[in-house]
C-alpha positions, 0 to 999 in steps of 0.5 A: 837423115840420121845423126849427123843431122838430127843427132843421136837424139834426135834421130830417134826421135824422127824414127820412132815416130813415124811408128815402131821401127827396129834396131837394124833400122837405128843402126843404119841411122847410125844410132850405135848399138850403146847409144839404143840400150842406155835410151831403153835402161832409161825408160826413153823407148820402150821394145814393144818384141825384142829389136822393135822399139818405140817412143816409151809413152807413145799409144800403140794403136792396132795398126801400130801392133801389126807393124811391130809384130812382123817387123819382129818376125823378120824379112817376108813377114806377111800379117793375117787373119783377123789381123789382116781381116781388122787392116782392112776395115772388113772386122771391127777393131780387136781387143787390144789382147788379142793375138796376132797371127803372122804368116812366116816364110818356110825358112828363117825366121823367128818367131817372138813370145806373144805372135801366133805364126804360120809358115807359108810361100805365098803368092805375089797376087795374096800379098797387098803392102799398107805403108810399111805393113805386109798383109794379106790381099782382101781374098786370101784373109777371107779363105783365113776367117773362113777357117780360123773365124767361120762367125765373121765370116758372114759381115767381113764377105758382105764388107769386102764387095761394099768397100769395092776391096775385090770383084766375087771372081777372084773367090769363085776360084778358091778350093783346096786350101783350109775353110774352102769348103765353109767358104763357098757355103758363104758364097753360094747363100749370099747369092741366094739373096743374104746378105748381112747388112741388108738385113741389119737395115731391113731389121733397124726399119721394122723396129723405127717403125714400129716406135720401138727404142732404136737400139746399140747395133753391133756391141761388143760384149765380153768375146761376144758381138752383138748385132742389137742389143738394148741394155735396158731390157737387156735385150739382144737379137740375133739375125742368122744367115744360113751359111754361117749359122748351118752345120754342127759346129756354127749350131754348137758357137750359136748355143754357148754364144746365147748361153754365155750372154744369158748367164750375163743376164741377157735374152737371146732372140734370133732372126733369120732371113725369111723372118724378115722378108717373109714374115715382118709382122710377127718379127714385130709381134716378138720385139714388141713381148720383149720390149713390153 
């Protein structure tokens, strides 16, 4: 249904009530281009990116931002990296100012300001659809995380398997792409028994059995996420798995995180999977001293 059934304002309202839309979509509904421009000038329609609109004053959640970004980049544009991991619910939602990553065809695409574009020709198997949104499938998403957000990879892999988003053999053939080595190390460590979700459950059980106050979990502190947090006495506990914390880059990243949280006034302590598995009494003793 378009202008004939609903009038210009009705056609615009119905289209934009469903989420971001392009100028071409509104025109296809029968809305004249000058009518779109007048409503933008009057403040009734808001521009997200050039040629992509929403109703003025309507909330723009991360999903709508992702849809708008792919529309702004043109046909066959595919959401990727951290943003796709959010859509698959294997990492936490981003901050409103987080960059959006979109994979675009090697030719004939747009590069709007504020969107990070990557040129690549994806295979059919690498792309999925979620409503109006094209996004990379879970396996390709994890490969991109391995390259761009290695600190999120362990948890994302665990969540992907927990949500039955992929089968182990979908990641077995990973090779030749940026991040493949890190993904392989993480998968190998997972096979050796490290599972972040399981480790967090074990630590929480130890904490509660010892009678300590229940901590907050997976709390965002500035640009870092803390595994466990006691606001008082400002104590952060991190769980380290080999794959996500080995190597010089990971070591340096963890030190930066610890340093910044310390500057903010937090005490940071790290436990490894062997600590939880083999030395739980030592873990409790250390926490007892820190929690008083």
